[in-house]
C-alpha positions, 0 to 999 in steps of 0.5 A: 500500500505504501508503494501507492501512497506517495505524492502521485495519488494526491497529485492526480486527485488535485489534477482531477479536481482542477479539471472538474471545477475548471471545466464546470466554471468554463461551461457555466460562465462561457460555453453555456450561452452558445447552445442557447443562442444557437437555437435562435434564428431570425424569423422569416417574413412571409406576408404582411401582418399586423393591425392598423395598416401593418400590412403596408399602405396602398402606394407605399414602398415595396418590401425590401430585405427585412431589417434585423432588430433585436429587442431586450428590456429592463437590464437594471444595472445595479447601483452603488446604493442597493447593489451588493458587489457580488450580485453586481459582478454576477449579473453584469457578467451574465448579461455581458456574455449573453449579449456579446454571444447573441451579437456575434452569432445573430448580427442584428442591424439594430438593438433596442433596449426598452428602458430601465437600463440602470437600477438607480438612475433615478437617484444616483449622484453624478459620480455613480451615474458616470460609473454606471454608464461606463459599465453599461458601455463595456457590457453592451459594446458593439461594432459599427455595423449594429446600432444601439437604441436605448429608451428611457424607463422609470428607473433611469429618470424616476417615476413621474413624481421624481422625474426632472429635466436634469435627469432626463437631459443627463440620460439623453446626453449619454445616449445622444438622442431625444427620448421621444422621436421617430426613427426610420431605418430601411424604410421602417418607422420606429416610434420611440416614446418616453412613456414615463412622461405620459401622465397627462397632468400638464407637467412641463416634461409631459407637455413637451413630450405630448407636443412632440408626439402630436407633431410626429403624428401630424407629420406621419398623417401627411406622409400616409395621405401623400402630402395633402394641403397644409402639409408643406412643412411636414417631415416626410416619413415612409408611408407605413404605420410605425412600430411603437416602442416604449417602457410602460405597456399600454393599459391592460387590467392584469396579466391574467390572459398571458401565457408561456414560459416567460409569463408572470407566475400564476399567482401574480397574473390576476393582480390588478395593474395600477394605471400610471404605475404598472401600465399607462393610463387608459387615456394615454393608451387610447391617445397613442393608438388613435394618433399612430395606429401602430402595427406593433407595440413593444414594451417592457417594465413588467419583467414578464412576457405577454401578448395582447391585442388592443381594440382587436387590431393593435398587437402588443408584446411585453418583453421580459427582463434581460437580467437573471436578477429578475428572472430565472429564464431571461429572453429577448425578441428577434424581429424581422421587419420590412416596410409592409410586414414583420415577424417575431421570434423569442430567444431564451437564455440559459436558466440560472437554475441550470447553472446552479444545478451544474455547480452543485453536481460538480461540487458533490462529485468533488466531495465524493472524490475527496472522500474516496481518495481519503478512504483509499489512502488511509482507510475509513477509521483514519479518515474519520479520526482526521475529520474528528480532529479537524472539528475539535480544533 
């Protein structure tokens, strides 16, 4: 027995443990994102669809090759006040690896993030804000072939009663764009809405946002009507109904009708939503639908997936949170869209329970290997006596 009791068995054990633990770490922190994203693909646009003119407008531009848009929401980068350093490190690493893997494999032309980029933007100091922005830009870095478009959420500038011009302009300066605007890409109109400012109570920011939305609506009407009288100074958009993107969902009573793997848990689906807090008010929702007649609405905020139809013709898709802190199974939306049609598919990321399960299994196997080595080298009684001595120290 002494022949085999030298350093080689121990060295072999350490090597095996290193390979086992290192392999688990490499798989869970790098490789696991690849098979998840490889299952995803861009949906095919086969025919016009969508309400409110979603199938294109008579006399409008013919369909061009579909634009590839990736849509995610509610990244909630943890801040200096409420974010534990390990939680912050873990969540940001997960989102960075998932995003960079998806970017490398799917190569979207545009990425939309539907608000709540930061968790503490509503109260962060300038120093903490700059640190949060630096980390966001590192995590969501991208090549010049991909355009990153960021919308504002309540955690970025505060709920309506916390919102002010300083926070809004600080956000707009970082992302180099107004928080409410029409963006046209490849003949497709994307309406980006600052939904935090749609309380309809006449606050200065609310007035400014509603005035801009009314102007865009008028210009779009002129484009759809082929520039009738009174439209000489209107901005010309492609004559198609827009895809509307915002942080808050349009008004709905609850998530009771929502189903799917990323829907809210069953016990939460029947909880009633609060207007102007969980969803937009009925009034603001109807105003947006009447002004723009969108062929598709994409929203975030609830952290769960849902599909609803407003007024039997305006489809809305709620995009779940992209952060594992908010969900066990984050996901994002892939949209193939042309001027006259669109198609959606959903891409699920690895479940955190899977990662925990792999680490737990490897940890248990490692313990069994150590015990087996101890039994082989010293015998059961000596192993137990060593454990007893260790406990008594």
